[in-house]
N, C-alpha and C positions, 0 to 999 in steps of 0.2 A: 426454516420455523422463525417466529417474529418474537421479539420481547418478551411480548404478554403472553405466547404459549410457554417461551422456557419457564417465567415466572412460577407456570402453575406448579414448579417442582419445589420452589422456594418456602420456606417456612413462612406462613400468614400473619401480619401485622392488623389489629393488636394480637400480641400474645395473649394466651388464657391465664388469667390471674385474678385474684380479690381485687376490686376496684382502690383498695385502700393501699395495697400493697407490689410495686414494682416488679413486673416479671423477673424469674430466676433467671430467664434468659439474659438478662442485660449483664448481671455480674459474669455467667459463663462467657459472653462475649467478649466482654473488658480481658478477661485471661486468655482466650483461645482465637478469637476472629473479631477484634473491634470495626474493621470495615467490611462485615460480611452483610452478604444481601439477604432481603425479605421481599414480600409479595405485599405490595398496599390494598386497601380495599378496594381501589378501584380494578386491581390486579396486573397495576404495572409494576415492573421491579424496582427497587431501591438500596441504595447502600445504607445502613442503619448505623447513625453516632452513638457510641457510648461510653466514651471517655471525655472527661473534663477538659483535657486538652483539646481533643479534635471538634466541640460544638463550639468552644469558645473563638477556636481559629476559624471554623467556618461561620461565625455569625458576624463576626468582624470581615470575613473577604468580600469583597464585590463582584467577583467572581462566581461566587454563589448567589445567584439571581434567584429572585422572589416573583420573577415574572413569567407564571403558569397558564397562561392565556393562548399560548399559541394552539394550532392544530395537532401536533405531534410532540405538544410537552407533556410532562407524567402528570397523572391527574392523583390526588388523596382519594376521592370519592368518586364514584358514578357522578356523572352531571343531574341536573343541574346543583351547581355551588358556587359560593360566592368566592370560591378560589380561581375560579374558570372568568370571573370578570373584569375586563381591563380597564373598569373605572372605578374599582376599588383599590385606593391606595395602599393596600398591601400587596398587592401586584404589580407595582409599579418601581422601576428603579432608575437611578440617577434625577436626571434634572427634574421629570414628573414626579417623581417621588417629594424630592423636596419640595415643589413649588406647593402641592398639596398639603404638605404635613406644614410649612412656615403660615399657611392661611389658619392652622388649629391649632397650634403650638403653644402661642400664646395663654390660651386658656388653661392648659395645664401645667404649668409652670409650678416648681416648687411653692415660690411667694403667694401666686393664686390659689393654690391649691389649700396652704395656710389661711386663706380668706375665708375657705369655704370650709374650715372646719367647724366652725359653728353650727353651722347648718348641716352636719353631717352627726354631730351632736346632739340636736334639736331632734334630727329624723329618727334617731336610736332611742332618745329617749321616749316619743311618742310611739315608738313601737312595744318599747318594755313596758310602757304604761298600760296599754292594750292587751298586752299578755299576761301581766298580773291582774287584772280586771277580770279576763276570760279563767282564767285559773289552769290549774294543770288537770291533766297532762296534755302536751301541745305538739305539733310537729314545728318544729322549730325552722325546716325549710320554709314552708308556707308564710308562718307567721313574723320570723325575723330576716333569716338568711339572702333570700330572695327579696322582697321589699325593702330593705335597706338601700342597696346599690341603686334598684331601678327608679325610686323615689329620687335618691339625690341625682343620678343623671337624668331623670326629668327635669327637676327643677333644673340644673344646668344649662340645659338645652333649649328650655322652656315647652317640655311638650306636658300633656294636659295627664296628672295621677291617675285619673279615672281609669284610664285606658292603658294601665302598668301591666295588669293579669295578662290582657291578651300578648304581651311584649315575651312574656316567659316561654308561650309555643313558637312565636316566630323568632324570637333568637335562639331557640335550640334547632331551629330549621335551618336559619343563617347561619348557626356557626358547629352544624354536624353533631349536634347535642342529644340527640334522640334517634329512635331507631324507626325509619320513615322508607318509604317506597321513594326513588325518585319522582313519581308523579304527585305523593303527598309533599315533598321537599319544596318542589317547585310551585306548587298550588300556595303554601304557608309564604315562601319569599315573596310571590306575586302581593300578597293580601298584603303583605310587612309595608312592600313598596309602595303600592297602592296608598295606604293609609299616611305614608311620610308624604307624598306627592301633594295629597288634598289638604295636610299640616303646611307644607311651605307654601301651598298657595293661599292658603288662612294668612299666613304670617304677612305674604306679600301686600295683601290685602289690608292687615292692619297691624303694622311692624312695632314689635317690642325691643328689650334690650337684651335679650337672651342669645345663646350662642349659635342657636341655627339663624336669627336674623344677621348675626355677623357674617354666617357662611353666604347666605341670600345676598348680602352686600359685595362681598367678593364676588359674586357671580354677576351679579347685575351692576355691579358699580364698575371694578376695573376689569371684568371679565377674566379672573384667574382661574374660575371652575366653570368647564364647561355644566351643564343642565341637570345630565346623569350623573358627573361624577359631585355635585351638590348632591343628589339625592341619594346616592351609596353611601356618602362620607357621613351624612346624618344618619341615616339607617345604621351602618356600621358602629357609629358611636354608641347607640344606645344598645346593638345587641354584644357589643364586647363590655359595654359597661356595666351589665348585669351578670351575666351568664358565668363569665369566669370568676367575679368578686364571689358572687354569692355560691359557685362550687367550691372556691377556697375557704371560704368561712365555713361551711359546712364539713369538710374534711379537718380542717383544724378541730373541730368541736369533737368531732368523730375518735379523732387521737385523743384529746385532752380527756374525754370524758369515760373512754374506755376503761375499764379494769377496776384499778385501785382508786384510780384519778388522783394519783400523786402529781401530776404535772398540773393537772388542775388546781391544785392544793397549793401548789407552789404560786401561783399567779394571786390564787387569793391570799394569799398572804402578804404577796408583795406585789400591786398591780403596776410597778412601774418596772417590772421586767416585761410587761407586753409588747413594747416597741420590740427587743430584741428577740422574743419569742416568735413573734409575726415571721422575722427573716427567717429563723430557725425553719417556722413550721412551712414555710414557702419551699426550702430546700427541701425537707424530709415529705412531703405531701405532693410535690412537684405542682401546686396552684390547682389544675385541673385537668390532669391525666391527658393532653393533649399531644398533638404531635406536628411539629412544622414539617414544612418541604420544602426544599430548595432543589434548583438544577446547577451544577457547575458548567457554565458558557465557555470555560479554558480547561487545559489540564490543570488542579489546585493539589499540593504537595500538604497535605497534613501530619500532624506528627506520627500517625499512626501508618500512613503509606498515601500511594497516589490516587486521588479520584479523579477519573478521565472524563473530558469534557462531554456534554452531554448526558451525564449519569445524575439521575435523582437521588437526592440526600436527603433522608429521613431522620429528624430530631426529636425525641420525645421529652416531654417535659420532664420527665422525673427518671431519666435515663443516665445523665452525668452527673444527677444530684446524691448518686449513691455511690460514685467512684470515693474509692478509700485513698488514693493518691491525693486527692483534693481535699477530702472529708475522712480526717481519721474517724472510726469507729461510726460509720456511716449511718448503721440501721439504728443508730441513738440518738432520740433527742435531745441537744444539750444547749439547755437556753443561752450560755456563757460561751459558745463557740467561738472562736477564733479562726476565719474561716475567708476564703475570696467570695466574690460577689455569687450570688445562685446562678445568674442567666436567666433565671426564669421569666423574665420581661424580654428576653432576646439580649441583642448586642449592636453595637455598630451602628449606621445612619439609622436601622429599622430598631431601634429599641423602642419600646412599647411607648406610645404617646401617653397612656393612661395611668403608667405605672405611680406616680406620685398620689395620683387620685385612688388608686387602688388600696396601696400600703396605707393610705387615712383612713380608707374606709374600714380597712381591716384592723388597725390598731385602734381607732374608736368601738367598732364594733365589737370586738373581741373584750378590749377594756369595760366598756358600759355593761355585758353580758356577768362579767368579772366581777364587779362591784354590786349589782342590783341581784344578781340570781348565783350567790356564792355556794348553795347547795344543790346546784344544777345536776342532774345524771341523767343518763340515758339508761330508756325502760326496756330496749334490746340489747341484743349482743351485737360486735361490730359484723358480725357475720349475718346476722339478719337484716343489714341493712340492703335498700333496694336501691340500685342503679340505672340510669336510663339508657344503657348500653350504646351510645350514640358512636360513630366511628372515629368522630374528631376529639368530642369533649364527652367525657362521661360522666354527668353529674348526679347527686346523691338525690333520690325522688323524694324521701322522705327522711326525717329525722327526730322519732319519737322521745320525748323526755318530761321528766316531770321534776319538781323542787321541793 
């Protein structure tokens, strides 16, 4: 019997649940089997990490490899997927990963992002001006949550904003954020890469001073990037730069505007709470409901036990974030919480490059809504909200609101 055959008897990931609520299985497993096995959407078996200590240790351990591109490596989803592309920076370890990361990291330091805050504020203002002109009701995902990060990453990279609408579909395919057949996903990823190849060619013919120009210089000048690495890095920055942030902001708002809107009113009454609220909402909502996949290349002793070499390890974003040992009253949103880092953006050498940009977008985006639309309310219940059902990212399709 193969590992895949034996995996058929394992509980399937993702577990059934409402997309805004972590599955009950996470709490059950923390109490009874913190290193239990699951079946991934690809059919491969994996150990599921659900405690804060295990996740923190795994993310910091270099023996937990990000390289899942080999023919016998475990898969999160059925191919094609960017998780199987050997030229994607997320799938590299060691020196290769550091080489690619250093090329782009300077654009995402806290100091550089601070310089970008006026641009983020300008985009938020423009979107809210349009929102108020159009009037209520509206879909806040389409009108605000998605266009905010995608316009910003377009300006940062030097990508025409007129093409932004296409990025939502392409990014969903790239990041496993929609229900697609492998053929549909492959076609969308191919279209995305084709678009970016044409853009890179145009930039070479007419250089500017945007981030893509910097990446091209790294490729054509010092030859630090291969052509395929250049293509996948630029494409991945767009996909990661809009899908996760848009999903996070929409999930924040669903929680804040649900029911009696008590939490929303706290922010309206004291907008200075927004930065700490973003930290707590990142913990509580799990950013984008995604799951990381790693593979132990050696035996690794985690706080809950041994993970043997060759074992796949699944790390759901919103699993350890409800661990009561790390977060007392984990199922409550407490803006003043004194708590350890959320690990939402990963850890160790693979800490998310765009974490500072994403947090700045969330703080500015949420703060602008609180100030401009204090009477904002959902026009549906949380149970009526629809989600994409993606295998990796379960993004909100629409957020109907009025004010």
